[in-house]
N, C-alpha and C positions, 0 to 999 in steps of 0.2 A: 604549306600545302598539306591538306588533310585527305586521307583516303576514305571513300564512302563505299560500304559493302552493299551490293545489290544482288538479289537472287533472280535469275532468269526463269520465267515460267515456261518458256519453250524448251530451253536446254537444261533446265535445272542446274545451272552452273553458278559458281561464284564469280562475279564480275566486279572488279574494283576499279573505280574511276578516281584517280587523283588529279583533280582539276585545279588549275591555278588562275589567278587573275592578274598575273604579272604584266607590266607594261611591255609593249612591243619593243623588241631589241632594235636599237639604232644601227646595229651592225648589218642588218638585213636591208639590202637595197630595194628601192621601189620596183625595180625591174624584176628582182627575184620574187618579191611578193606577188606581183601580177602573174608571174609564171607559175607559181605554186597554186594560186587561185584557179588559173586556167586548167591546170592538170586535174583539178577536182570537180570541175563543172559537170562533165558528163556523168560521172558516178553519183554526184549529188542529185542530179535530176533523175537518174535511174532509181536512186533510193527514195526520192519523193513519190515517184509513180508506183513503186513496189511496196513501200512501207509508210508513206505519208509524211515523213519527216521533212520539213521545209528545207529546200536546197541551200538557201542563204544561211540558215542557222547551222547546218552541218558543216559548211565551209568555214564560217566564222568561228565555231567551236574549235575546229582543228587548228586554226591559226592561234587562237588565244591559249589553248591547252599546251601547245608546243613552242610558243614564242616564234611562230612562223617557221616551224620545222627544224628549229635548232636545238631542241631538247635532246638529252642523251637517249631517251627511249625512242624518239622519232628517228634519230640518226641511226641507231643500231638495229631497230626492229620495225621501222615504218609504222610504229604504234602511236597514233595521234589522239587516242582516248584513254591511254594508260590501262588497257584491258588486260586482266590476268588470264592465264591459261584456263581453258574450260574444264569442268568436272565431268565425270562419267554421267551419262544420262540415267536418271532414276526411273523407276516404274511410274511414279507420278508424272514426271516430265514427259515420258513416252505417251501417256494418256493425253496430257495437255497438248502435245504436238499433234496427235491424231485428231482430237476434237476440233482443233483450229482449222482442219481441212473440211469439216462438215459444211455443206452448202455449196461446195465447189462442183464444177461440171464433170460429167462423165463423157469421155471421148475414147472410143475403142482405138487402141494403138497409141494413145497419148504417151509421150515420153516425158518423164519427170526426173531430170538428172539430180543426183545427190548434191551437186554444186549449186542447184537452184533452191534457195530457202523458201520460196513462195510460188510454187507452180499454180497455174490457173485451172488445170484439169488433170484427171487421172482415168485410167481404167483399173479394173480390180487388182491385177497383179502389180501394176506400176505403183499403186498406192502402198501396198505392203512392202515392195522393194524400196520405195522412197523412204518410208518410215524407218525401216531397218538401216538403210544407208545413212540417214541423218542422225541416227543414234550410234553410229560407228560400227555397224554390223553389215558386212557385205552379204547380199542375197541375190540369187539368180532371178531372172525375169520369167514370166509365164506361169499361170496357175499350176499346170501339170508338172512343170519342172520344180516348182516350189514344193509341191506334194512329194515328189521323189526325194527332195533334199531334206525332208523332215521325217520324224518318226511318230507313231501313234501314242497319244497320251491316254493312259488307262487310269490315272489317278486324278487328283484335283488340278484343274487348269491353272495357268498363271498368266500374268501380263506378258504379251508378246507371242503367245501361242496363236496358231492360225487355224481357221476352220475352212472346210472345203465343201463344195457341192459337185456332184457328178453331172455330166451331160445326160446320162441315162442311168437310172437306178439299177437296171439289170446288168450293167457292165461292172466288172471288178475295178476298173479305173475310170478312164474317160473323164478326167477332172476338167471342169469348165469354169469354176468360179472360186474365189478365195477372199477371205477377210481376216481381220486380226482382232484378238481379244485385248482390251486396253484397260479395263477397270473391273474390280469386284463390286457388285451391287448388293443391296439389302436382300435378305432372305435367300442368299446363296446363289443368286443369278450373276451373270457376267455381262458387261457391256462389250459390244462389238462395233467396230467402225468398218464400213464397206463402201466401195464405189459400186453401187448397185446396177446402174444402167442409165442411158441417156434421159429417161423420163424422171429419174430420181436424183441423180448425182451422188455425192458422198453423203451418207446418212448414218445415224446411230441405230443400232438394233440390239438384240440380246441373244445370248446363247440358247435360252429356252425356246425362242422363236426359231432359231436355226435348226434345232433338233427336231422340230415338227415338220420341217420341209422334206418332201419325199426324196429328194436327191442328196440329202445330207450324207457327207462322206467322212465325218468325224473331226476331232480336234487333234492337231499334230504340233510337234515342237521342233524348233531348230536348235540343234545341240550347241551351236557356236554363239547363240544369242547371249550378249553380255550387257546387262543393265545394272547400274549401281544401286546400292541400298541407301546411301547417304549423299545428299547434295553438298557440294562445296569441297569435295576431295580433289586436290590438284593432281593432275597427271602430267607425265613427261610429254605426252602427245596431245593433240587437240582434236575436238570434234567439229570445230567451226569450219564451214566450207570455204571461208575467206582466209583462213589462217594457214601459215606454213611453219608448223611446229612451234616451239617455245624458245625463249631466251631467258637466261638467269642473270639477274641484276642485283648486285649487293649494295645496299645503302645503310650506312651506320651499323655495319656488322650483320645486317639481316638480308638474307638472300631470298628473292621472290621470283617466281616464274611468270613471265609475261608472254602474251601472245606475240608471235612474230608474223609479220606480213611481208608480202613481196612488193606491196605498193601502199601508198597513203590512201589510194582509192579503196582498196580492200579493207583497210582499217575503218574508213568512213562507212562502207556498206555493212560491215559487221556491227558497228555501233547502231546504225539505223535499224537493223534487224532485231537487235536486242530491245530497243525502245519500242518497237512495234509489238513485241510479244511478252515482255517481262511483266509480272504482276506488280513489280515495284514502280512501273511507269503508267499504271492505269489512270492516274490523275493527269499525267502529261498527255496521254492519248485523248482524253476528254476535250482538250483545247488545241489539238493538233491542227485544226482547220484555221486557227487564228494565229498568225505568226507572232504577233506581239505577246499574246497570252502564253504561247508556247515557250517563248524565250524565258519568261518568268518562271514557268512551270519546270522547265528543264534545269534552270539554274537552281531552283529549290531542291530538285531531286539529286543533283550531282555536285553541288559546290557547298563548301563550308561557309562561304561568304556570298550568298545568292545575289544580293543587290549589286555588289561590285562586279561579280561575274556577268550578270545580265547586262550591266552598263558596258562592259568590255565587248560583249558580243554585239550589242547595238552599235557601238562605235565602229567596229570593223565593217558591219553591214552597211552603215551609212557612208563611211569613207570610201569604200570600194564598190558602192552601188550593187551589192550582191542580190538585192531583191529582184533584179531583172532576170535572175536565173530561176526564180520560183515558178513552178508549173503545177497547177492543181491536178491531183491524180484523176485519171479517167481510164479505168481498166475493166469496166464491166462489159458483158456481152449479153444483149437481149436476143432471144431466139425463140423458135417454135415452142409453144407450151407455156411461155411466160405470161403473167397477168399483172394488172395493177396500174398505178398512176404513171410509172415510167413508160410502160407500153402505150398507154393513152397519149402521153406527150410525144413519144416517137411517131405514132400514127398521125398526130396533128402536124408535126414537122414535115413528115413525108408528104402529107396531103397538099402542102404548099407547092410541091413540084409534080406530084403524080395524081392526076385527077381520078376521082372515083375511089380514093383510099377511104376505107370504112373505119370509123372511130369506135372501137368496141372495148378497148382495154384488154383484149385477149390476142396474143400473138398466134393467130390462126393461119391457115394456108393462104388466105387472101392477103394477110399482112406480109407473109414471106414473099408472095408474088410482087406486091407493091414495093418492098424493099429492094428486091432484085432489079426491078425496073429502074428505080432511083440509082442504084449502084452502077448499073450499066451506063446511065446517062452521065455519070461522073467518072467513068473509067476506073471504078473500083471493082474489086473481086466480087462478082455477083453470086454470093452464096446465100443470100436471104437472111443472114445474121447481122444484127446491128452491133458491131464492135466499136472500139474507140475511133477508128478512121471514119466509119460511116457516121457516127454520132457527131464527130467534130465537123464534118463537111455540112451537116444540117444546121449548125449553129448560125444564128443571125444576130446582128446588132439591132436591138430594139430600144426605143426611148418613148417618152410620153407622146401619145398621138399615133404611134405605130398601129397598124391594123393587120388582120389576117389570122390564119390558123396557127402561125408560129407564136403569136401573142397568146392564143388559147393554150398552146403547149407550156408557155411560161406560167400562165395562171394555174394550170393543172399541177405543175411541180411545186409552185409556191403554196398552193392549198394543201398539198401532200405534206409539205414541211411545217404546216400549222399556221400559215399566214393568211390574212384576210384578202380576198380578191372579189371581183365583181363578175357578173355574167357578160357575155358578149366577146367580140374579137378586137376590141380597142383597148390599148394600153392607157388606162385612165389614171387619174391622180391617186385614187385609193390603192390600186395595184402598184403604182410607182412607189408609194410610201412603204408598202410591204416589201418591195424589191430592195429599197434602200436599207430597210431594217435587216433583211436577210444578209445583204452584202456586208453590212457593218458587223453582224454577228460572226461571220466567217472570216473576217479580216480583210475583206476586199474594199477598195475605195467606194464609198456609198454614193455613187453618181446617179443611180436610178436608170442607168443604161446597161444593157446586158453585154457582158464580155465572154470570152472563152472560159475564163475562170468561173464566172457566174454559172454558165451552163454546166460546166464540169462538176461543180460542187452540188448543183441541183440533181444531176443524174447519179451522183455518188452518194445520195442520201441513204442512210440505213433504211431497212425495211422493218416496219412494225405493223402487225395485222390488226391490232385493237388498241383502244384507249385503256390505260390502266384503271383498275377499280380497287376499292377498299373492302376488305372483309373483316369481320369482327363486330363486337357489340359497342355501340356508341355510348359508352358509360365510363365514368371515372373509375380508374383501377383496372380497366380492361385493356387489352392490347389489340391494336389494329395492324393489319398486314396488307402490304401493297401487292396486288395481283397484277403482274406486269404484262401478261399475254405473251404472244410470240414475237421475238425479235430475230433479225438475221441480216445478212447471211452468216452462217457459222457462229462462232463464239463471240459474244458481245460483252463489253464492260458496261455494267449498269450502275449508276449512282442515284441516290435518292435524296430528296429534300421535302420534309413535311411542312405544311403551312397551317396556321390558325387564322381564320378569317382573312386569308390572302396575304398574311405576313409570315415570312420564314421563321420557323422555330429554331432557335440556336441549338446546335448539337444534334438535331433530329435528322440524321443522315443515314439511318439504317433502313432495311426493308420493312421493319416493324416499328411501331410507335406506341409507347405506353401512355395512356391518357391520365392526366393529373388534374389537380384543382383548377389550374388556369384555363383548362379546356371546357369546364362546365359552362353550358349556355352558349358555347361557340360551335363553329363548324370546322372540320379539319379536311385537308386534301393533301395529295402527294404528287410531287413532280418527279418524273423518271427520265433520266438522260442516258442514252445509249451511245457508246463510242467504239470504234474499231479502226485500226490503222488503215489509212487511205480513204476511208469512208467519211462522209460528212456527218457530224454529230446530229442525232435526232432527239428531240425532247417531246414528251407527252405528259399532260396533266390529267389527273382523275377528276371526276365530279366531286363536289363536297359531300362529306358525310352528313348524316342526320345530326341535328343539334345534340351535343354531348350532354347526357343526363348525369345527375349524381349517381353514385353507386348505391346498391341495395344492401342493407344489413339483413342477414339471415337470422331469424329468431325462432325460439320455441314458445311453448305455452306459458303464460304467467299464471301463478297460483297464489292463494292466500292460505296460510296455516294458522292454527289457533282456534280456541273455542269462541264462538260468536255470542258472547254474553257480556252484559255490563260489567265493567271492572277488569275484564280480561284484555290481553294485548294480542292483536293480530299482527302477522308479519307477511309482507309481500315478497314472493320469490319471482324474479324476473324471467327465469328459464335461461336457455342458451342463446347467446348473441354472437354473431361472427360477421365482421370483426367486432371486438368488444368496444362499445361506445361509452360515452358519459351518460349515466342514468339519472333521471329525475323522477320523483314520486309526487303524486297528489291524490289525497283521499277525498271521497265524495259520500254524501248522505242523501239517498234518494235522488241522485243526479245533481245535487248542488254541492259546490266546493265547500269543504270543511276548512275554515281559515286556520293557517299555521300547520296543517297536517301534511308535511312535506318530507317525511322520513319514510324509510322502508317499514317502519313499525308504527302502529296506531293503537292507543289504549281506548277501548270503548267507554263511552260515558252514558249518562241517563238519557240524553237526547237521542241516542242511537237505538234505543229499545224498539223492537218491531219494525225497524227500518232496514233498507238494503244498503250495505256499505260497499263501496267500490274503490279500487285503487287503479290509477293509470300510471304505467311506467313508460317514460319517454326516453328514447335513445337518440343521442345526437353525436355525430362525428363529422369532421370536416371532409367534404368531398362526397358525403353520402346523404341520401334522403332521410329525413327524420322519421322514426318509426315509433308508434304508440301501441302498447299492448295493455289489456285490462283484465281484471279478475274481480269477482264480487262474492259477497256472502250475506245471507239474511240473518239479522241479529235477533236473538230471542227476545220476547216481550218481558221476560222475568228480570 
């Protein structure tokens, strides 16, 4: 069993997973196995809804890792993923945690408990209180109370400092709004994260912007704030909300502190939270929608023997039919002010039940009214917001030949996902083919019939406002850059793949691509894939570049030195060239080639008298356009 060290991007912690692929212990009865599985189902499904990790895989991993709960660590600490104690949250980790909240809703009075690792909404003081609490720092609620608990910063700000606005600039206090500094930016500015209001939600801004606001009340510091400077320092206590302290286990003379849990469920939830946030799992999150691909990815990230470990997971899932517990995440809320394809699809779904529903793509007052009418008809809370319960109730089973506005909704979402559809309200063969392709891509059985999982994954598509584009000069030796546009909500993992004439270029997986010899005469494009835990992966491709041209060699002026008289030798000087190419020379007499005169030097003969002698200097270099420079001299008649 080999330990793999992972660094959590959210907690900036050292998390070590020592995963094994041992055979299931024959000492564990089938009854005990079924009981253990049952005890984890609810938390596994909660983890899937909150973090995107497939419930079946979470359960199977726990069984494989601990030999069905019989390992020493599972028995002594309910630790089913061999997770070590957390490290102190660093300034970088604090910023990363804050940035991951960007895009979430603002609700006045929203409660975000420290034990909840993924709240859906904040108000201004709840955001700062939650960020402090999740980093192991207790902070009071309410902006005014937080102002009173801090002191004025008169020197350079630092990560974790808070900024305040007054209700009225004429009053000495009257604090009404708070935000937190999370990162130092270029040119001396500082990044701020704030829950600004119901119109904006959680957003990024800057200290320079805050200082210009008329109600600005200053930067203040909480004396008890404690952020670590180095990730990976093990502590005696834990910052994980799922954890109950640590336990020390000695193996082969080495003592290690592991996370202690009160239940296997908490161990499962803690692991899922780490997978959803750690930079080490970015590649895993990219395939989180597809269970089979996810198994291979998680095995590669966590096991020294990925193939055997993946096989063991699949065996447990198959033997105990764990796939029946998988539920595609659906945790978005569409509400007043929202715009886009998802709103259009919602309106089309509602229109099937509420006559007169307008299809505008904008969640306006008319949409709020239509949703309320629909909710009332289904005995749902008539708040005009389309959350998971409302969206789920609107889902319909559609197959080829189905008609109506719900088919239009399906086409709207498939088109948004980048698939081909047709006009009209009939589910035709073209759209069915696209539906099957989408289902296969996200790991759903490609039946061509919509299921709850199909609708959920369509509504949980990431948002991207534009098609990627390519900037830079289409010339060998130059570098192209992918311009990705806006992706959301919040922080998105982006991966890149460059293509030459539609074929993937091996190893070209960065946001930039340096053009080489193989690209000359070809066109290049880039494929951008965005992923975030619980959301359905979205992919977009740029248009092709212009045809890649050879590079240009920069040159100076060519000259000829020497006396232009019979019997004298002239010498050609090519001038400056960059990059330096291979140079070839050819001398001419009155525009005609002088046979054999291919050196940088040429001795004038009787035939040259009174003629004009010219030299052409030709520069050639692989990947660059050929350049010819010339110089000439009139030869004396004497």
